[in-house]
Backbone bond lengths (Angstrom), bond angles and torsions (degrees), N, CA, C in turn:
res aa  C-N    CA-C-N  psi(-1)  N-CA   C-N-CA  omega(-1)  CA-C   N-CA-C  phi
1 X - - - 1.446 - - 1.525 108.41 -
2 X 1.314 116.21 131.55 1.465 120.05 179.03 1.525 113.05 -116.11
3 X 1.333 117.31 -7.37 1.463 119.38 -176.04 1.517 110.03 -154.40
4 X 1.322 115.15 165.17 1.461 121.05 171.97 1.516 108.01 -131.74
5 X 1.310 115.91 144.90 1.459 121.21 -179.86 1.526 109.17 -68.67
6 X 1.337 117.15 123.33 1.456 120.94 178.97 1.515 112.33 -93.22
7 X 1.330 117.37 -37.89 1.457 119.98 179.40 1.519 108.96 -167.78
8 X 1.291 114.84 167.88 1.459 123.22 172.12 1.521 105.42 -111.11
9 X 1.343 116.66 128.86 1.464 121.63 -176.49 1.525 109.30 -109.95
10 X 1.324 116.01 129.58 1.454 122.08 177.70 1.525 109.50 -112.94
11 X 1.329 117.15 128.09 1.458 121.20 171.69 1.522 108.69 -74.04
12 X 1.321 116.44 145.91 1.457 120.39 -178.13 1.524 109.67 -166.78
13 X 1.332 117.70 165.38 1.463 119.31 177.66 1.529 113.74 -80.33
14 X 1.346 118.44 -23.33 1.471 121.46 -175.25 1.533 109.37 -140.14
15 X 1.347 118.13 91.26 1.465 121.11 -176.02 1.524 114.40 -57.52
16 X 1.316 118.52 -42.58 1.462 120.55 -179.36 1.509 112.68 -62.92
17 X 1.312 116.48 -42.40 1.466 120.73 179.91 1.523 111.06 -64.86
18 X 1.337 117.14 -42.23 1.457 119.57 -178.89 1.528 110.97 -70.03
19 X 1.335 117.87 -36.94 1.465 120.60 175.62 1.525 110.51 -61.02
20 X 1.326 117.43 -42.54 1.468 121.23 178.71 1.526 111.38 -64.95
21 X 1.339 117.17 -38.40 1.457 120.69 177.43 1.526 110.44 -60.17
22 X 1.333 117.14 -50.50 1.462 119.71 -178.64 1.526 111.78 -67.88
23 X 1.328 118.66 -30.11 1.463 120.25 173.73 1.524 110.00 -61.90
24 X 1.335 117.34 -38.21 1.470 119.29 179.57 1.524 111.26 -65.74
25 X 1.329 117.96 -26.86 1.461 120.84 177.27 1.524 112.74 -85.34
26 X 1.330 117.15 -41.70 1.462 121.88 -167.92 1.522 114.80 -110.72
27 X 1.342 117.79 -11.56 1.455 120.29 -172.58 1.524 109.46 76.35
28 X 1.306 116.06 -174.64 1.455 120.08 176.55 1.511 113.64 107.95
29 X 1.323 114.49 -165.74 1.456 121.96 -174.08 1.518 110.36 -124.28
30 X 1.317 115.41 125.76 1.465 121.17 175.92 1.530 108.26 -83.81
31 X 1.321 115.42 132.80 1.466 123.80 175.94 1.524 113.78 55.85
32 X 1.341 115.87 41.13 1.466 120.28 173.05 1.529 108.56 -64.75
33 X 1.320 116.28 140.60 1.471 119.77 178.87 1.525 108.58 -57.28
34 X 1.321 115.46 131.28 1.464 122.00 -177.59 1.527 106.68 -153.51
35 X 1.303 117.54 126.05 1.467 121.34 -176.41 1.523 112.93 -61.60
36 X 1.330 117.31 -17.78 1.463 119.91 -176.59 1.525 113.58 -79.19
37 X 1.351 117.91 -24.29 1.455 119.77 -173.72 1.509 111.76 -137.26
38 X 1.309 114.48 144.99 1.460 122.89 171.72 1.527 106.12 -102.13
39 X 1.307 118.59 122.15 1.456 120.40 179.29 1.522 109.60 -95.69
40 X 1.328 115.29 143.83 1.460 122.24 177.51 1.518 107.45 -159.47
41 X 1.327 118.35 -164.46 1.467 119.98 -177.74 1.529 112.87 -67.87
42 X 1.340 117.31 -13.20 1.466 121.03 -179.43 1.524 113.43 -105.06
43 X 1.338 117.57 -2.15 1.469 119.97 -175.01 1.519 108.61 -152.69
44 X 1.323 116.96 125.36 1.458 121.92 176.59 1.520 108.38 -131.82
45 X 1.324 115.79 155.90 1.460 120.55 177.95 1.521 110.30 -129.64
46 X 1.322 114.53 158.13 1.460 122.02 171.70 1.518 107.28 -132.62
47 X 1.330 116.40 116.47 1.465 122.24 172.80 1.527 106.41 -94.84
48 X 1.326 117.46 115.01 1.461 121.26 -176.64 1.520 110.94 -88.08
49 X 1.336 117.36 159.09 1.463 120.63 177.20 1.541 112.35 -60.12
50 X 1.326 117.46 -26.13 1.468 121.08 -179.96 1.528 112.45 -80.18
51 X 1.338 117.37 -3.51 1.455 120.53 178.92 1.515 114.61 95.93
52 X 1.315 118.17 -5.71 1.457 122.19 176.90 1.521 109.54 -75.66
53 X 1.325 116.37 141.32 1.455 120.58 173.72 1.524 107.96 -116.11
54 X 1.317 115.61 124.39 1.457 122.00 171.35 1.517 107.31 -106.27
55 X 1.321 116.48 140.44 1.458 120.94 177.11 1.523 108.10 -124.20
56 X 1.325 115.11 152.34 1.456 121.75 -175.07 1.515 107.92 -131.16
57 X 1.323 115.34 122.06 1.459 122.32 -173.92 1.523 109.82 -115.49
58 X 1.332 115.89 128.66 1.457 119.87 -179.86 1.527 110.40 -64.33
59 X 1.317 114.29 131.25 1.459 122.55 174.49 1.524 106.35 -133.98
60 X 1.337 117.39 97.63 1.460 120.17 -174.67 1.525 113.86 -58.45
61 X 1.311 117.59 -29.48 1.465 121.54 179.91 1.523 112.09 -101.22
62 X 1.327 116.81 25.81 1.463 121.44 -177.58 1.526 111.02 -55.45
63 X 1.317 115.50 127.06 1.465 122.39 173.67 1.512 106.90 -114.47
64 X 1.313 118.34 105.87 1.459 119.68 -176.78 1.522 111.37 -65.46
65 X 1.335 116.17 152.43 1.456 118.60 173.89 1.522 109.86 -61.87
66 X 1.299 116.16 156.08 1.468 121.41 177.40 1.519 106.54 -115.06
67 X 1.330 116.33 111.03 1.461 121.52 -176.44 1.532 110.63 -53.37
68 X 1.311 115.30 124.43 1.456 121.05 176.88 1.516 114.97 83.52
69 X 1.319 119.01 2.17 1.465 122.51 -178.18 1.528 109.13 -110.05
70 X 1.342 118.81 108.45 1.463 120.38 -178.41 1.525 113.50 -63.42
71 X 1.334 118.36 -18.24 1.459 120.54 177.33 1.533 111.22 -72.25
72 X 1.338 117.24 -23.36 1.475 122.44 177.48 1.524 108.46 -134.31
73 X 1.350 116.87 70.67 1.464 120.84 -173.08 1.519 113.37 -68.71
74 X 1.328 114.54 159.94 1.462 120.43 -178.23 1.524 112.29 -71.36
75 X 1.290 121.50 -26.37 1.460 127.76 -179.58 1.525 112.38 67.68
76 X 1.283 119.69 -44.79 1.459 124.02 172.57 1.523 107.36 -162.99
77 X 1.330 115.79 165.74 1.456 119.33 172.02 1.521 108.74 -149.24
78 X 1.315 116.11 163.40 1.451 123.03 -179.90 1.518 109.12 -104.55
79 X 1.334 117.15 141.86 1.457 123.23 174.59 1.524 108.57 -113.17
80 X 1.340 116.72 132.69 1.456 122.25 179.25 1.524 108.80 -123.00
81 X 1.330 116.62 123.35 1.456 121.55 178.31 1.517 111.03 -77.75
82 X 1.327 115.80 136.70 1.468 121.85 179.22 1.526 109.43 -136.03
83 X 1.332 117.88 146.82 1.463 119.61 178.66 1.529 113.41 -76.26
84 X 1.327 117.65 -30.70 1.460 122.05 -176.80 1.526 108.20 -131.18
85 X 1.325 116.34 103.61 1.457 121.38 -174.23 1.527 112.53 -63.33
86 X 1.312 117.81 -40.00 1.464 121.29 -179.05 1.538 111.33 -66.25
87 X 1.327 117.42 -44.96 1.467 120.57 179.26 1.531 110.32 -66.33
88 X 1.328 116.83 -40.38 1.464 120.58 179.01 1.528 110.76 -64.33
89 X 1.334 116.95 -36.59 1.469 120.81 178.20 1.521 110.33 -59.21
90 X 1.321 116.75 -47.28 1.464 120.57 -178.83 1.522 111.38 -61.93
91 X 1.329 117.02 -41.66 1.463 120.04 -179.62 1.524 111.36 -68.63
92 X 1.335 117.12 -40.57 1.467 120.55 179.46 1.527 110.51 -63.98
93 X 1.319 117.14 -43.76 1.468 120.41 179.11 1.525 110.95 -64.56
94 X 1.323 117.04 -40.59 1.462 120.67 179.39 1.533 111.33 -65.32
95 X 1.339 116.41 -28.87 1.466 120.76 179.67 1.521 112.75 -80.71
96 X 1.338 117.14 -11.01 1.462 119.36 177.72 1.509 115.54 120.21
97 X 1.335 118.08 3.32 1.464 120.99 177.06 1.524 110.13 -71.84
98 X 1.317 115.07 159.00 1.464 122.42 173.91 1.520 107.95 -118.20
99 X 1.319 116.89 128.86 1.463 120.78 177.46 1.524 108.77 -74.81
100 X 1.338 116.29 121.66 1.459 120.88 178.89 1.518 112.20 -97.79
101 X 1.335 115.83 -36.75 1.467 119.80 -177.18 1.523 108.86 -154.47
102 X 1.319 116.02 117.07 1.453 120.84 177.71 1.510 108.84 -89.35
103 X 1.324 115.82 127.47 1.459 120.09 -179.86 1.512 111.78 -80.48
104 X 1.310 115.35 160.83 1.466 120.15 174.84 1.519 108.80 -71.83
105 X 1.312 117.02 163.23 1.463 121.79 -176.91 1.520 111.85 -58.64
106 X 1.313 118.19 -33.63 1.466 120.37 -178.47 1.528 112.73 -85.01
107 X 1.331 118.57 -15.37 1.463 120.96 -178.66 1.522 111.98 -73.03
108 X 1.314 119.09 -47.01 1.445 121.46 174.73 1.524 117.21 90.58
109 X 1.316 120.16 13.47 1.464 121.68 173.56 1.516 110.71 -153.50
110 X 1.339 114.23 153.69 1.462 123.30 175.59 1.522 107.76 -124.63
111 X 1.321 116.05 153.38 1.461 122.05 179.67 1.531 108.77 -110.08
112 X 1.329 115.96 133.59 1.459 123.49 -178.11 1.522 109.73 -129.46
113 X 1.328 115.58 169.45 1.459 122.32 167.13 1.517 107.45 -120.10
114 X 1.334 116.42 140.06 1.461 120.05 174.15 1.528 108.49 -76.68
115 X 1.319 119.66 176.12 1.472 120.25 -177.25 1.527 115.06 -60.04
116 X 1.334 118.32 -20.28 1.468 120.89 177.11 1.526 112.02 -95.37
117 X 1.342 117.00 1.49 1.456 121.04 176.11 1.516 116.14 96.38
118 X 1.346 119.17 -0.44 1.462 121.04 178.77 1.525 109.64 -72.31
119 X 1.322 118.02 131.98 1.458 119.36 177.82 1.528 111.90 -74.99
120 X 1.329 115.62 146.52 1.463 121.87 171.53 1.521 107.13 -149.96
121 X 1.319 115.36 159.84 1.465 121.05 179.64 1.519 110.07 -118.95
122 X 1.308 115.30 141.96 1.455 122.25 165.41 1.521 105.47 -100.35
123 X 1.331 115.64 123.66 1.460 122.34 -173.46 1.524 108.84 -121.13
124 X 1.336 116.00 127.86 1.464 120.54 178.76 1.531 108.88 -68.43
125 X 1.361 116.34 130.61 1.482 120.80 176.86 1.499 108.90 -62.18
């Protein structure tokens, strides 16, 4: 091993707004003091209770992926485990997520987009 993952960085038009959105899903602290990053209007962080750090970088020309369109692929997505998929769906939508694909009852996950258009899944534990 030569490295350890420090954070996952998402490009977006509004770093503060996206950090607040993910805080509503995962909990944690937005822009906690951390020697590794300087936060400002172009860079925000979220330190989650699970120890994961998400960072959000301003990209004025951000073009969000388009779910199901190979011309604008997702490139990657995040999966979040939840105990109750239906309750988590309501909270994610209330926080600003968009439902992209609702899974069948036996599948156990739904696909969403965050406010900047990045896809993520809520997956039943």
